LUMMARVO-302360 format. One record per residue (C-alpha): residue number from 1; residue in three letters; x, y, z. Coordinates in steps of 0.2 Angstrom, whole numbers, plus 5000, padded with zeros to 4 digits. Layout:
// residues N
PT;num;residuo;X;Y;Z
PT;NUM;ALA;X;Y;Z
...
***
This chain:
// residues 279
PT;num;residuo;X;Y;Z
PT;1;MET;5262;5312;5580
PT;2;ASP;5270;5294;5584
PT;3;PHE;5273;5294;5603
PT;4;SER;5280;5277;5602
PT;5;ARG;5295;5273;5613
PT;6;LYS;5309;5276;5601
PT;7;ASN;5303;5291;5592
PT;8;PHE;5298;5302;5609
PT;9;ILE;5320;5298;5613
PT;10;LYS;5323;5306;5595
PT;11;THR;5313;5320;5599
PT;12;LEU;5314;5323;5619
PT;13;GLY;5318;5340;5620
PT;14;LEU;5304;5347;5612
PT;15;GLY;5287;5353;5621
PT;16;VAL;5288;5353;5642
PT;17;VAL;5300;5338;5642
PT;18;ALA;5312;5351;5632
PT;19;ALA;5310;5366;5642
PT;20;GLY;5327;5356;5640
PT;21;THR;5344;5355;5638
PT;22;SER;5347;5373;5639
PT;23;SER;5335;5376;5655
PT;24;PHE;5341;5360;5664
PT;25;SER;5360;5366;5662
PT;26;LYS;5354;5383;5671
PT;27;THR;5344;5376;5684
PT;28;LYS;5358;5367;5689
PT;29;LYS;5368;5382;5692
PT;30;THR;5350;5390;5700
PT;31;GLU;5351;5374;5712
PT;32;LYS;5371;5378;5720
PT;33;SER;5368;5396;5723
PT;34;ILE;5352;5393;5733
PT;35;THR;5358;5381;5743
PT;36;ASN;5372;5388;5749
PT;37;ASP;5386;5379;5752
PT;38;HIS;5378;5363;5749
PT;39;GLU;5372;5354;5734
PT;40;LEU;5359;5340;5732
PT;41;THR;5362;5330;5717
PT;42;VAL;5348;5323;5707
PT;43;GLY;5352;5308;5701
PT;44;LEU;5342;5290;5694
PT;45;ALA;5337;5272;5700
PT;46;SER;5335;5264;5681
PT;47;TYR;5320;5252;5688
PT;48;THR;5311;5267;5682
PT;49;LEU;5318;5263;5665
PT;50;ARG;5318;5245;5666
PT;51;LYS;5310;5244;5649
PT;52;TYR;5320;5253;5641
PT;53;SER;5338;5245;5634
PT;54;LEU;5355;5250;5641
PT;55;ASP;5355;5262;5628
PT;56;GLU;5340;5271;5630
PT;57;VAL;5343;5274;5647
PT;58;ILE;5357;5282;5644
PT;59;GLU;5353;5295;5633
PT;60;ILE;5338;5298;5642
PT;61;ALA;5350;5302;5655
PT;62;GLN;5357;5313;5647
PT;63;ARG;5344;5322;5638
PT;64;LEU;5337;5324;5654
PT;65;ASP;5353;5332;5660
PT;66;ILE;5356;5318;5673
PT;67;LYS;5376;5312;5678
PT;68;ASP;5374;5301;5690
PT;69;VAL;5364;5284;5689
PT;70;ALA;5363;5267;5699
PT;71;PHE;5357;5251;5687
PT;72;LYS;5347;5237;5691
PT;73;SER;5349;5219;5684
PT;74;PHE;5339;5224;5667
PT;75;HIS;5354;5238;5663
PT;76;LEU;5369;5227;5669
PT;77;PRO;5365;5209;5669
PT;78;TYR;5369;5198;5683
PT;79;GLU;5372;5185;5671
PT;80;ALA;5385;5194;5662
PT;81;SER;5402;5189;5661
PT;82;ASP;5419;5202;5667
PT;83;GLU;5419;5206;5648
PT;84;GLU;5403;5213;5645
PT;85;LEU;5402;5221;5663
PT;86;THR;5417;5228;5660
PT;87;TYR;5411;5235;5642
PT;88;ILE;5394;5241;5650
PT;89;ARG;5405;5253;5663
PT;90;ASP;5416;5258;5650
PT;91;LYS;5401;5262;5640
PT;92;VAL;5393;5272;5651
PT;93;LYS;5408;5281;5659
PT;94;ALA;5412;5288;5639
PT;95;ARG;5396;5298;5639
PT;96;GLY;5398;5307;5652
PT;97;LEU;5387;5296;5668
PT;98;ASN;5391;5289;5683
PT;99;LEU;5390;5272;5689
PT;100;TYR;5386;5278;5705
PT;101;GLY;5379;5260;5713
PT;102;GLY;5369;5245;5709
PT;103;GLY;5353;5238;5715
PT;104;VAL;5341;5233;5721
PT;105;ILE;5351;5215;5724
PT;106;TYR;5346;5203;5734
PT;107;PHE;5358;5192;5745
PT;108;LYS;5349;5178;5749
PT;109;THR;5364;5164;5751
PT;110;PRO;5382;5164;5759
PT;111;GLU;5386;5161;5737
PT;112;ASP;5375;5179;5735
PT;113;VAL;5387;5190;5745
PT;114;ASP;5404;5180;5735
PT;115;THR;5393;5183;5718
PT;116;TYR;5387;5200;5720
PT;117;PHE;5401;5209;5723
PT;118;ASN;5412;5201;5713
PT;119;TYR;5396;5207;5701
PT;120;ALA;5401;5224;5709
PT;121;LYS;5419;5226;5706
PT;122;THR;5422;5220;5691
PT;123;ALA;5407;5232;5686
PT;124;GLY;5417;5246;5696
PT;125;LEU;5403;5252;5707
PT;126;LYS;5408;5261;5723
PT;127;MET;5390;5255;5729
PT;128;ILE;5378;5239;5730
PT;129;ILE;5362;5246;5735
PT;130;GLY;5353;5228;5746
PT;131;ALA;5341;5220;5753
PT;132;PRO;5351;5203;5763
PT;133;ASN;5346;5192;5773
PT;134;HIS;5349;5195;5790
PT;135;GLU;5359;5179;5794
PT;136;LEU;5372;5185;5779
PT;137;LEU;5377;5202;5791
PT;138;PRO;5391;5196;5797
PT;139;LEU;5398;5188;5779
PT;140;ILE;5395;5206;5770
PT;141;GLU;5403;5213;5783
PT;142;LYS;5418;5202;5777
PT;143;LYS;5418;5207;5760
PT;144;VAL;5415;5229;5764
PT;145;LYS;5432;5227;5771
PT;146;GLU;5440;5215;5760
PT;147;THR;5432;5224;5743
PT;148;ASN;5429;5243;5750
PT;149;ILE;5414;5244;5742
PT;150;LYS;5398;5249;5752
PT;151;LEU;5385;5243;5754
PT;152;ALA;5366;5255;5757
PT;153;ILE;5352;5240;5763
PT;154;HIS;5337;5246;5756
PT;155;ASN;5319;5247;5768
PT;156;HIS;5304;5239;5756
PT;157;GLY;5289;5246;5765
PT;158;PRO;5274;5238;5775
PT;159;GLU;5276;5218;5766
PT;160;ASP;5294;5217;5768
PT;161;ASP;5297;5204;5781
PT;162;ILE;5317;5210;5783
PT;163;PHE;5319;5226;5781
PT;164;PRO;5303;5239;5782
PT;165;SER;5307;5254;5791
PT;166;PRO;5324;5264;5791
PT;167;GLU;5327;5258;5810
PT;168;SER;5323;5239;5806
PT;169;VAL;5341;5244;5793
PT;170;TYR;5349;5256;5807
PT;171;ASN;5345;5242;5823
PT;172;ARG;5354;5229;5812
PT;173;ILE;5371;5238;5806
PT;174;LYS;5374;5251;5818
PT;175;ASP;5388;5241;5826
PT;176;LEU;5393;5236;5809
PT;177;ASP;5409;5243;5798
PT;178;ASN;5403;5263;5793
PT;179;ARG;5404;5256;5777
PT;180;ILE;5389;5246;5777
PT;181;GLY;5374;5259;5779
PT;182;LEU;5354;5263;5773
PT;183;CYS;5346;5267;5756
PT;184;ILE;5329;5275;5765
PT;185;ASP;5317;5275;5752
PT;186;THR;5303;5289;5753
PT;187;GLY;5290;5281;5747
PT;188;HIS;5289;5263;5754
PT;189;THR;5295;5275;5771
PT;190;PHE;5278;5284;5770
PT;191;ARG;5269;5270;5768
PT;192;LEU;5271;5266;5783
PT;193;ASN;5264;5280;5792
PT;194;LEU;5284;5287;5794
PT;195;ASP;5288;5304;5790
PT;196;PRO;5302;5302;5778
PT;197;ALA;5308;5318;5783
PT;198;THR;5310;5314;5799
PT;199;GLU;5320;5297;5796
PT;200;LEU;5331;5304;5782
PT;201;LYS;5338;5316;5800
PT;202;LYS;5337;5302;5813
PT;203;TYR;5349;5290;5803
PT;204;LYS;5360;5302;5794
PT;205;ASP;5376;5296;5800
PT;206;ARG;5374;5281;5791
PT;207;LEU;5363;5287;5776
PT;208;PHE;5373;5282;5758
PT;209;ASP;5358;5283;5745
PT;210;VAL;5339;5291;5746
PT;211;HIS;5326;5285;5732
PT;212;ILE;5315;5297;5729
PT;213;LYS;5297;5293;5724
PT;214;ASP;5279;5300;5727
PT;215;ILE;5263;5290;5732
PT;216;HIS;5247;5294;5730
PT;217;GLU;5239;5291;5748
PT;218;GLN;5247;5287;5764
PT;219;VAL;5240;5269;5767
PT;220;PRO;5251;5253;5765
PT;221;ASP;5247;5249;5747
PT;222;GLY;5249;5267;5742
PT;223;LYS;5253;5268;5723
PT;224;ASN;5268;5279;5715
PT;225;VAL;5265;5293;5705
PT;226;GLU;5271;5306;5695
PT;227;ILE;5283;5317;5711
PT;228;GLY;5274;5332;5714
PT;229;ARG;5258;5321;5713
PT;230;GLY;5255;5313;5727
PT;231;LYS;5253;5316;5747
PT;232;MET;5272;5316;5751
PT;233;ASN;5278;5332;5758
PT;234;ILE;5292;5334;5744
PT;235;PRO;5297;5352;5750
PT;236;SER;5301;5344;5769
PT;237;ILE;5311;5330;5763
PT;238;MET;5323;5343;5752
PT;239;SER;5324;5354;5764
PT;240;ALA;5330;5339;5779
PT;241;LEU;5343;5333;5764
PT;242;LYS;5350;5350;5765
PT;243;GLU;5350;5352;5784
PT;244;ILE;5361;5336;5784
PT;245;LYS;5371;5340;5773
PT;246;TYR;5367;5325;5764
PT;247;ASN;5380;5321;5751
PT;248;GLY;5374;5305;5740
PT;249;VAL;5363;5304;5729
PT;250;LEU;5343;5308;5726
PT;251;GLY;5340;5292;5717
PT;252;LEU;5323;5296;5707
PT;253;GLU;5309;5283;5706
PT;254;TYR;5296;5283;5694
PT;255;GLU;5286;5263;5696
PT;256;LYS;5269;5268;5688
PT;257;ASP;5272;5265;5670
PT;258;GLY;5284;5254;5666
PT;259;ASP;5279;5254;5648
PT;260;HIS;5280;5274;5645
PT;261;ALA;5289;5278;5659
PT;262;ILE;5300;5292;5652
PT;263;TYR;5285;5302;5654
PT;264;GLY;5282;5303;5672
PT;265;LEU;5299;5304;5675
PT;266;SER;5303;5318;5665
PT;267;GLU;5287;5325;5675
PT;268;SER;5296;5319;5690
PT;269;VAL;5313;5327;5687
PT;270;GLY;5306;5343;5682
PT;271;TYR;5296;5345;5698
PT;272;VAL;5310;5339;5709
PT;273;ARG;5322;5352;5702
PT;274;GLY;5308;5365;5704
PT;275;ILE;5306;5360;5723
PT;276;LEU;5327;5364;5724
PT;277;LYS;5324;5382;5718
PT;278;MET;5315;5384;5733
PT;279;VAL;5318;5375;5748
***
């Protein structure tokens, strides 16, 4: 059998992944009943599918019954014209997806603030997932007030000097406009020898977005693996999000194999949905 990327997308729904369209819609109903009065939303951070085209990303999301997506620049290019951004926005919406955010976007200069907020406004993004230099936060706060576009600052782990941990983000934004908050990356947080579930609960009042992944060992250079195959306590993360009544998106990220990410992504989605049946 030809397992090229294009052929796999055409045949997606067969075998394990295909437990597919019918079981996924059934799972969605189950999640509602299990979580009682609070439902967690499984979404996608499109960096996972960075080697795939926009059309492939849309089709994969549909096959996996994922509605909420945050696009990285591979699928929503920074250099795109206003017409192109509008076209992508309308195309995604027409295919039944919610383009709820974009990023991670790095703000290095004052010019970046204007550029990326205009980009987000044109693309119809309600939230930027970003990593700004500290000195730009006053200017960013002004832009947030002008545009009503939220900023969720993403922590990047032990190698990041600007925002390594959720605490490093919170300490910088706690006195700023409440439309500036956190995107907690559970994997990068885990690599800091922190418990992601504890961090999620600690900063619940400004938690806008969550990146879900799994890491093979709790060490600074821990490697990304399929969710469920690593050392992170995924059930405790889901329980924490339920407890705090998190109403954002669980943005799944699978970074291990960009060329064939559909396999690891499908396994990860299945594992997360299985956990949601249990917690």
